[in-house]
Each structure stands twice: as structure tokens, then as C-alpha cells.
C-alpha positions in Angstrom: 115.6 107.3 95.2 116.7 106.3 91.6 118.9 103.4 92.6 116.2 101.9 94.7 113.7 102.1 91.9 115.8 100.4 89.4 117.0 97.7 91.8 113.3 96.9 92.5 112.5 96.7 88.8 115.4 94.3 88.2 114.3 92.1 91.1 110.7 92.1 89.8 112.0 91.0 86.4 113.9 88.1 87.8 111.0 86.9 89.9 108.6 87.1 87.0 111.0 85.2 84.8 111.2 82.5 87.4 107.5 82.0 86.8 107.8 82.0 83.0 109.8 78.8 82.6 113.5 79.6 82.5 114.2 76.0 81.5 113.5 77.1 77.9 116.8 78.1 76.2 118.6 77.0 79.4 122.0 77.4 77.9 121.5 81.2 77.4 123.2 83.5 79.9 120.6 84.5 82.5 122.6 87.7 83.1 121.4 88.9 79.8 117.8 89.2 81.1 116.4 92.8 80.8 113.2 94.4 81.8 112.2 94.6 78.1 112.2 90.8 77.8 109.2 90.6 80.2 105.6 90.9 79.0 104.8 94.4 80.3 101.3 93.4 81.5 102.9 91.2 84.1 103.9 94.4 86.0 100.3 95.3 86.6 99.4 92.8 89.3 102.4 93.9 91.4 101.5 97.5 91.0 97.9 96.8 92.1 99.0 94.8 95.1 101.2 97.7 96.1 98.3 100.1 95.6 96.1 97.9 97.8 98.7 98.0 100.6 99.0 101.8 100.3 95.3 102.3 100.4 94.3 99.7 103.1 97.4 99.2 105.1 99.1 100.7 108.2 98.6 104.4 107.5 94.9 103.8 106.8 94.5 102.3 110.2 96.4 105.2 111.8 94.1 107.6 110.0 91.2 105.8 111.8 93.0 106.3 115.1 93.3 110.0 114.4 89.8 110.6 113.2 87.9 109.0 116.1 87.1 105.7 114.3 89.4 103.4 116.1 91.2 103.2 119.4 94.8 102.3 120.0 94.7 100.0 123.1 98.3 98.7 123.5 101.9 98.8 122.2 102.6 100.6 119.0 99.0 101.6 118.2 98.5 102.9 121.7 101.5 105.3 121.2 100.3 106.4 117.8 96.8 106.9 119.2 98.4 109.5 121.5 100.0 111.1 118.5 103.5 109.8 119.1 104.7 108.5 115.8 108.1 108.1 114.1 109.1 108.6 110.5 109.6 104.8 110.3 105.9 104.3 110.2 105.6 105.8 106.7 108.4 103.8 105.1 106.1 101.0 103.8 103.5 103.3 102.2 106.1 105.6 100.7 107.8 102.6 99.2 104.6 101.3 97.8 104.0 104.6 95.9 107.5 105.3 94.7 108.9 101.8 94.2 105.9 99.4 93.9 103.6 101.6 91.7 105.0 104.4 89.7 108.0 102.7 88.1 105.9 99.6 87.2 103.0 101.5 85.6 105.3 103.9 83.7 107.2 100.9 82.4 104.0 99.4 81.1 103.0 102.7 79.4 106.4 103.0 77.8 106.4 99.4 76.5 102.7 99.5 75.3 102.2 103.0 73.9 99.3 101.8 71.6 97.4 99.8 74.2 94.7 102.1 75.3 93.5 99.9 78.1 96.9 99.6 79.7 97.5 103.3 79.2 94.3 104.1 80.9 94.7 101.7 83.8 98.3 102.7 84.5 97.5 106.4 84.5 94.6 105.9 86.9 96.7 103.8 89.3 99.6 106.3 89.2 97.2 109.2 89.8 95.7 107.4 92.7 99.1 106.6 94.2 100.6 110.1 93.9 97.3 111.7 94.9 97.3 109.6 98.1 100.9 110.6 98.8 100.1 114.3 98.4 97.1 114.0 100.6 98.9 112.2 103.4 102.3 113.9 103.4 101.8 117.3 101.7 104.6 118.4 99.4 106.1 115.2 97.8 108.5 114.3 94.9 106.7 113.8 91.6 107.8 115.8 88.6 111.4 114.5 88.8 110.8 110.9 90.1 111.8 107.8 88.0 114.2 109.9 86.0 117.6 108.3 85.2 119.4 111.6 85.3 118.1 112.7 88.7 119.2 110.9 91.9 117.5 113.2 94.3 114.1 114.4 93.1 112.8 117.8 94.3 109.6 118.0 96.4 106.7 119.5 94.5 103.9 121.6 96.1 100.9 119.6 97.3 98.5 121.6 95.1 100.6 121.1 92.0 100.8 117.3 92.6 97.0 117.1 93.0 96.5 119.1 89.8 98.9 116.8 88.0 97.0 113.8 89.3 93.8 115.2 88.0 95.4 115.9 84.6 96.6 112.3 84.5 93.1 111.1 85.3 91.7 113.2 82.4 94.1 111.4 80.1 93.1 108.0 81.6 89.4 108.7 81.0 90.1 109.5 77.4 92.2 106.3 77.0 89.4 104.2 78.6 86.8 105.0 76.0 86.4 101.4 74.9 84.9 98.4 76.7 88.2 96.8 77.5 89.2 93.1 77.3 89.8 90.1 79.6 93.0 90.9 81.5 93.9 88.4 84.2 96.6 90.6 85.6 94.0 93.2 86.6 92.9 92.0 90.1 90.5 94.9 90.5 88.3 94.9 87.4 89.6 92.1 85.1 90.2 94.5 82.3 86.7 96.2 82.3 87.4 99.7 80.9 84.0 101.0 81.9 84.6 100.3 85.5 88.1 101.8 85.4 86.7 104.9 83.7 84.1 105.3 86.5 86.8 104.9 89.1 89.0 107.5 87.4 86.0 110.0 87.6 85.5 109.2 91.3 89.2 109.8 92.0 89.1 113.1 90.2 86.1 114.0 92.3 88.0 113.0 95.4 90.9 115.4 94.7 88.6 118.2 93.7 86.8 117.8 97.0 90.1 118.1 98.8 90.7 121.4 97.0 87.1 122.6 97.7 86.2 122.8 94.0 82.7 121.5 94.8 81.1 122.2 91.4 84.0 120.4 89.7 83.7 117.5 92.1 80.0 117.2 91.5 80.5 117.2 87.7 83.2 114.4 88.0 81.1 112.3 90.4 78.1 112.3 88.0 80.3 110.0 85.8 81.8 108.1 88.7 81.1 104.8 90.3 77.3 104.4 90.2 76.8 101.1 92.1 78.6 99.0 94.6 79.3 96.5 91.9 81.8 99.0 90.5 83.8 99.4 93.7 87.5 99.2 93.4 88.3 96.7 96.2 90.9 94.5 97.8 89.1 91.2 97.5 90.7 88.5 99.6 91.1 85.2 97.9 93.3 83.2 100.4 92.9 79.8 101.9 90.5 79.7 104.9 92.6 77.1 106.6 95.7 79.3 106.7 95.8 82.2 109.1 97.7 84.6 106.8 98.0 85.2 103.1 95.6 87.2 100.9 93.0 88.0 103.6 91.4 91.2 104.8 94.5 93.2 105.8 93.0 94.4 109.1 91.9 90.9 110.0 95.4 89.6 109.4 97.1 92.0 111.8 94.7 91.1 114.6 95.2 87.4 114.0 99.0 88.0 114.2 101.3 90.1 116.4 98.8 93.0 116.9 96.1 91.1 118.6 94.7 93.4 121.4 96.4 96.5 120.1 93.7 98.3 118.1 90.0 98.1 117.8 86.7 99.9 118.0 86.3 99.8 121.8 85.6 103.3 123.0 85.8 104.9 119.6 83.6 107.9 118.7 82.4 106.0 115.6 81.2 103.1 117.7 79.3 105.5 120.0 77.6 107.2 117.0 76.3 103.7 115.9 75.4 102.4 119.4 71.6 102.9 120.2 72.6 102.9 123.9 75.2 105.7 123.7 74.5 109.4 124.2 76.2 110.1 120.9 73.9 107.8 118.9 73.0 109.3 115.5 69.8 107.4 115.0 66.3 108.9 115.0 62.7 108.1 114.0 63.9 107.5 110.4 67.3 105.8 111.1 68.2 102.6 113.0 71.9 101.9 113.0 71.8 98.7 115.0 73.0 96.4 112.2 75.6 98.8 110.8 77.0 99.4 114.3 77.5 95.7 114.8 78.9 95.2 111.3 81.4 98.0 111.7 82.7 97.1 115.1 86.3 95.8 115.2 87.1 93.5 118.1 90.6 94.1 119.1 91.1 90.5 120.2 90.5 89.2 116.7 88.9 85.8 116.2 85.4 84.8 115.0 83.8 87.9 116.6 85.2 89.9 113.7 82.5 88.6 111.2 81.7 92.1 109.8 83.8 94.8 108.2 87.1 93.0 108.8 86.0 89.4 108.5 88.9 87.5 106.8 87.3 87.5 103.4 85.4 90.8 103.6 86.4 93.1 100.7 88.1 96.4 101.5 87.1 99.5 99.6 89.7 101.5 97.8 87.5 103.7 95.5 83.8 103.2 96.2 80.2 103.9 95.3 79.8 105.1 98.9 82.4 107.8 98.4 81.2 108.8 95.0 77.5 109.1 95.9 78.2 111.0 99.1 80.4 113.4 97.0 77.3 113.9 94.9 75.3 114.6 98.0 77.8 117.1 99.6 79.1 118.7 96.5 75.6 118.8 95.0 74.2 120.6 98.1 77.1 123.1 98.0 77.0 123.8 94.3 73.5 123.1 93.1 71.4 123.6 96.2 69.5 122.0 99.0 67.2 119.9 96.9 70.0 118.3 94.9 71.9 117.4 98.0 68.9 115.9 99.7 68.0 113.9 96.6 71.4 112.3 96.5 71.4 111.7 100.2 68.1 109.9 100.0 69.3 107.8 97.1 72.1 106.7 99.2 69.8 106.0 102.2 67.6 103.9 99.9 70.7 101.8 99.1 71.4 101.4 102.8 67.8 100.5 103.4 68.2 97.7 100.9 71.0 96.2 103.0 73.9 98.0 101.4 77.1 97.9 103.4 76.1 94.8 105.3 77.2 91.2 104.8 75.1 88.1 105.4 76.1 87.9 109.1 74.2 91.1 109.9 71.5 91.5 107.2 68.9 90.1 109.5 69.6 92.6 112.3 67.4 95.7 112.6 68.2 98.7 110.3 66.2 101.5 108.9 67.1 104.4 106.5 63.8 106.1 105.5 64.0 109.1 103.2 64.4 112.5 104.8 62.2 115.4 103.7 62.9 119.2 103.8 61.1 119.6 107.2 63.6 117.3 108.9 66.2 119.9 108.4 64.1 122.9 109.5 64.9 124.4 112.9 63.5 121.9 115.4 63.4 119.0 112.9 64.8 115.6 113.7 68.1 116.6 112.0 68.3 120.2 113.3 67.6 120.2 117.0 70.0 123.1 117.6 68.3 125.4 115.0 71.0 126.1 112.5 70.2 127.0 108.9 68.5 124.1 107.0 71.3 124.2 104.4 74.0 123.7 107.1 71.9 121.1 108.8 71.7 119.1 105.6 75.5 119.4 105.0 76.1 118.3 108.6 74.1 115.1 108.1 75.8 114.3 104.8 79.2 114.8 106.3 78.3 112.6 109.2 77.1 110.0 106.7 80.5 110.3 104.9 82.2 109.8 108.3 80.3 106.6 109.0 80.3 105.1 105.5 83.9 106.0 104.9 85.2 103.7 107.7 88.1 101.7 106.3 88.9 104.4 103.8 90.8 107.7 104.1 87.6 109.8 103.5 86.9 110.6 107.2 90.5 111.8 107.8 90.4 113.8 104.6 87.1 115.4 105.5 88.2 116.2 109.1 91.2 118.2 107.8 89.2 119.9 105.0 86.4 121.0 107.4 88.7 122.2 110.1 89.5 125.1 107.8 86.5 127.3 108.7 83.6 124.8 108.8 83.8 123.3 112.3 80.0 123.9 112.7 79.3 121.0 110.4 82.4 118.8 111.1 82.0 115.5 113.0 83.0 116.5 116.6 85.2 113.6 117.5 87.4 114.4 120.5 91.2 114.6 120.8 92.8 111.4 122.0 94.8 113.1 124.7 94.7 116.4 126.6 98.5 116.8 125.9 97.8 118.4 122.6 95.3 121.1 121.5 94.7 120.2 117.8 94.3 117.2 115.6 96.9 115.8 113.2 97.0 117.2 109.7 99.5 115.0 107.9 101.7 111.9 108.2 105.5 112.1 108.7 107.7 111.7 105.7 109.4 108.3 105.2 112.5 107.8 107.2 114.3 106.5 104.1 113.5 109.5 102.0 114.6 112.0 104.7 117.9 110.2 105.1 118.7 109.6 101.4 117.3 112.5 99.4 119.3 115.8 99.6 116.2 117.7 98.5 114.1 116.4 101.4 113.4 118.7 104.4 116.2 118.7 107.0 113.6 117.3 109.4 109.9 116.4 109.1 107.5 119.3 109.7 105.5 117.2 112.2 102.0 115.8 112.1 100.3 119.0 113.3 101.7 121.1 110.5 98.9 121.9 108.0 99.5 121.1 104.4 99.0 123.6 101.5 95.5 122.5 100.6 94.2 123.0 104.2 96.1 126.2 105.3 
């Protein structure tokens, strides 16, 4: 791992210098260029682009296949939909974390020890990256990575990595105590420390939810992203006349070689949002017509995809939706029914104002009236099967997380968390094939890591092996 990391950093330096006017002092030896010669903040954009790819890329789409939100219709995605996946599918995401993010953000911290904004941003991004890796793969290298004296870093336990990510986020929150400054290299928030601090709180709440520390998650989310204006997003900025390049990442693959391979056709999520389907989640207070159309991904690509994967539609990475629904679920669990219902209704009020729709769908029918306690009593509109009102509320919140989390890892994370003893309130999406008896629990380790790190497992544990946090 070490040689790869430093080769990448050197390559990054040379590319960056090519953009900084090497014609100056042209008679100097270019071989004397070192990483220290480059403005450290220039490493930030690359790290954030790698973070975007890790959060919104290939494994994100696969998580949708495995959590009932998408359907694999042909070729590679059809095989993965049926749970046939190779270790090669994880190479890109693994590389983003260990090559594109961690070395870059640590370099910035080392070079700018007194820059509180850079310290806070870099720690938040590193915590996000390693937390994602631990969530997706289980035990992963962390405590020994990016160390010149260690060629083959050991694999740390999943829980210890998540706790390390939370500790790093606490440090980031302390660093981000100011208002920030204009920072063009920051493609997420432009150097706004307040928005970064809120995102760090939401990430902390995310990891505490994974570990079922609901009171801790609730406390963190109270300081998290409080409006959709604070969402951390991939915001496409490309040229509309060019089919590729800085577009919605899902839109890009359907406009390219994966047209027809993956979409919403037949997915459990599409049925939940379809007023004509038996699985429809609507009721007298809820009309999902507009959101169902907005959220549908047409596998053939083209202009039909004018909603959640339209070419310039932003993609959430850390969101208000996630944060507020953490408040709802964790609040219901730790502070009681009334707290959970209050936060759920706050979220429904946002939806009822057109939240999570773009202009192409804002004129279509939708309705999200506030629920009251009676709706969750036995026989109420959200409790037809007569379970306890507390469980009925949690079930509705978790279903809302499932729907609102489309395009993020939240539905996949929730499915694994709730399979541990709470199937009564889990979203009952079916298996994709009768050839297996259980849903996937993790992604395979990267092919490259298995082949190059002597401390890696002799073989991947398999996608049905539960990770430490969910055993």
C-alpha cells in the first residue's frame, strides 16, 4: 500500500505544477520538485472529488441493488443484482479512500498545522472516508496506513475504526469553531466552516446510529445539518452540450456503456411510491405521486431521466434528509414517541413544501400532512396490523429513511442494522433471487489489497458475512 500512496502523491504534485506555470524559472531542474513545493490547499479539490466518487459511485449503486431500490437488468449489474460480485468491483472505491483521500488530507494537515479551517475540513473528510470504508467492508486498515515505515498495514476492527472516525470528527468540530473564509478549492462549501461543522455533526450521528447509540446519535444530530441548503453534495457543473464530464454520476453511466443495465423498473422502492401498486405507502395524509416520478430511474437513459439523476441534479453525500430522520428515529428511541413524531412531522412539512423535488415535478400531486398520535394507534392509518404505537412510529420513520435515502448508503446501512433483531420494523424488500436465503451484509475487499497486503485475509469473507457492528 505504501508505494502506491507515494506514487500517487508524486503524480498529483506534477499535475498540479503543470497548472501553476512551470515556465517560471524554466532553467531549474524539474526533478527537484517536491510535494512541499506545492500550495497544500491545492490537494483539497482532488480529495473532495475522490470523496464524491466513493460516496456516489459504483458501490453506491450496488447498495441500491441490494436494498431493493434499483434493479439490475443486464450485463454486469444483472449479475451483481443476483449477488454475484467479484473483488474487482471494490478496487475503485478502495483506491479513492486510501489513495485519493487519506494521503492528501493528511498532507494538508501536516503542512498547515495552524490553519484551523484546513484542519477541520481535512479531518472531516478523512473521517467520512474511513467511516465509509469500515461500514462497507468491515475490518479495514487504518491505524497503520500512510506510514513510511509500514508497507503492509494491519486490518483494524470495524468498531475501533468507527470510534476513531468519531474521535476525528470531534477534533474537526473543535477546529471549525470560526466562520471560515473563501476557499475556492472547497467544491462542497466554499470554505464555510459553519456548514462543515454541521456536516461533521451529522457524520458523527451517522456512525453512532450504525453502532445503535441512539441517545448519542440524537445529541449529535441536534447540531447537524438543519436545512437542505447545508447539504454536502456533488453539484455537477459540466457543459450541457457534452455527454460526459462533471455530470450526475448515475446519469453519466446510463448515457454511456451501461445504458439498459440498471434502473428502477420493478424495484421495491418504485412500488412503494406507485399509487397503482399493492405496496404503495400512501394514505389519506400522504400522496407520493410526484416523489415517485422524481425518484424513478429509467434504465435507457435520455431525457426521461429528468428527476433524481438528471444530468445536473445534485447528489447528496451528507444531507438534511439523513440528519432530520436521525432526529426522528433516534429521538423516538431515546426521548420517546412525542419527540420522534415531532421530528417526523417537521420533515413531512419540508416535503409538503416541495422538498426533494426539482422544477420538473413540483407541479405534480404530492401531500404530506402532519400525523397525530391516533394515526399510530392500533387500527390507525399507520398501524393496520395492530402493533404497539411506538413500533408503528419507528416503522414509519424507517420507511421514510428508506425512501428519502435513495442515492445514499442510508437504506443499505439501515437494512443491515435492523436485521439484527428488529425485522418487525424493517422495510420488507425481497431477496433478488431464490438461490440465497439472506441479504448481503458487506462488500468484498479490493482485489488489489488482497493481492498486495500480507496482512489482508487470505480470501475475502464473502458478502453474506456479517461485520462486527451487526453481529
